C-alpha positions, 0 to 999 in steps of 0.5 A: 635850350639855347641859353643852357648851351651858352651857359654850359659853354661859358662854364667850360671855357674857364675850366679849360683855361684854368687847366692850361694855366696850371700846366704852364706853371707846372712845366715852368716849375719842373724846368727849374727843378721845383718838382714838388710845386710842379706836382701840385700844378700837374695834379690840378689839371688831372681831372680836365675834361680835355683828353689832351690836357689830362694826358699831359697832366698825368705824365707830368705828375708821374715824372714829378713824383719820380723826381721827389722819390714818391715812387708809389704815387708815380706808379699810380699816375702811370697806371691812371694814364694807361687806364684813362688815355688808352689810345694815346701815341705815348701809350708804349712809352708809359708802358715802359715807364710803368715797368721801371717804376713797378720794379723800383716798388718791388712789384715784380710780377706786375712789372713783368706783365707790363714789360711783356705788353710793351715787348709784344708791341716792340719785339725789335727791342728785346735785345736792347741792353736796357730791356735785358737789364729789366728782364734780368732784375725781374728774373733774379727777384722772382726765381734766383734770389736765394742763389745770391746769398753768397755775398761779402756784403751785409746791408743794414740801415743806419741811424743817420737816415731821415725822411729826407734824402741822404747819399754819397757816404764817405768814412775817413778811417784816420779820424773816425768821421763819417761824411754824407750829403743830406737834403737841407731846407732853408727858412724863407723869411720873405714868405715865412715858410720852410717848405720846398715851395720857397725853392729847391731844397739844398744838398748840404754836407753833414758829418758824424762820428762812428763809435761802437757801431753807431753814428754820433754827433750827427750835424751840419757844421756851420762852416760848411753851410752854403744856402746858394749852392748844393754842396758835396759829395765830399771826400778826404785823402787817407792821410787827411792832407787833402779834400775834394768836393763838388758844388752846384748852383742851387738856382739854375737859369732856365734852359741853361746847363747846371754849373757843377765843379770840383774844388780841392783843398790842401791842409796847411801844416799849421792846422790839425786834421780836425780843424781842416775838416771843419773849415775845408771851404776856406782852403778850397780852390777850383780844380784847373780841369773843372769848368762851368760848362760841364758836369764834374762831381763824385771825386775819389782819392786813391789810397796813396793820394796820387790819383783822383777819379771823378765823374764828368761829361766833359769833352771826350766822354763816351756819352752821359757822365763818364769816369775820368782819372787825373794824377796828383803831384804834391811834392812842391808848394803847388799841387800839379795835375797830369795825365787827365784821361777817361777810364776807357771803353770797358768802364764808360758807357753811353749812359752814366757812370758815377760815385767811384770808390777805391776798394784798394789801389787797383780795385774800384767800385762805381755806379752805372746805369749803362752796364747790365744791372737790376734796374736804375743805377747799380754798383759795379766793380773794376780792376786795374791790369797793366795800367788799364781799368777792366770791368769786373762785374755787377756786385749782386743783389745784396747791394743792388735793387730795382731802384738807384744804388750808388755810393758805398 
């Protein structure tokens, strides 16, 4: 009998050690942004005999799945956590996370059940903006959706969509070109593989031509490829004389902020707009108010090209990422910038505001997860009155969903 017990103990020690080793690797991958690899390692520990290790693995797997936009898998792991770890001190947090992912997956009735369960334990949170936003989307989707039929928008899929991620669309009316960011894989000649395990996929700038209500010549211009950085979003001024884009370090150092900065390019009079668009990088220079020490991205030119609005968490932000504005003077040989300032407390919240787009000189569309919405990032509008930006409202369910909606 004693020999059997010793043998069982000897078997359990390697199993626990293996689970702990996989979790250690998983956390390292997650910190580096290698979410696909992190998910694989977390999944190795999910069946651990140790309740503590299984709890950590399920939570990590759910978060990794969310980061890779595998929301159905994330839902499964949050549900498994609730079923398998009933007495966890993190049970309430998981109820909240599950409610949110169920909304993204459009399971509104189940989301309502789990959100009500969460609020029964924390009634003091009922009036919190985040809670009210979730309640709003559930109510709208279950009861009030037909009332949203009066909308100026018609949303349809495009033929640029692939199984990879595409976002940050920009259409340049003067040239009829369409620009966007797509998740890009690079071949690893060391390990002879082209999947994400060789490193985080890069975000690359792609372009297309728009004719007869379809996109043609969809390509990643060779001159706009940079395997070491995430490129984009990219925008052009209406007259095509300027471009602005962001670049982000693809391989960030562990426990260091990711470096994201804005660059601006000015078209020489000697080249055509088409040539300028294809060779933006060679004319680009970092903006003087951009820095490696904070996030600066998502630029938008005003229709007259004299103002640039962008998203940043620079000093002076309310919290998260805020929208900022700067004036542009191109009258001289060198571009001058002035009057750098945030858009103000009516627009910026303690959460994130990003992806601004000018609808007209005094109308702005932007994304936020800080204003009351339908879940995740929603699209909102603002208007400029007496040189002050004023919040106008949510753009409605024709554009917004329970997931993240940004870029238009």
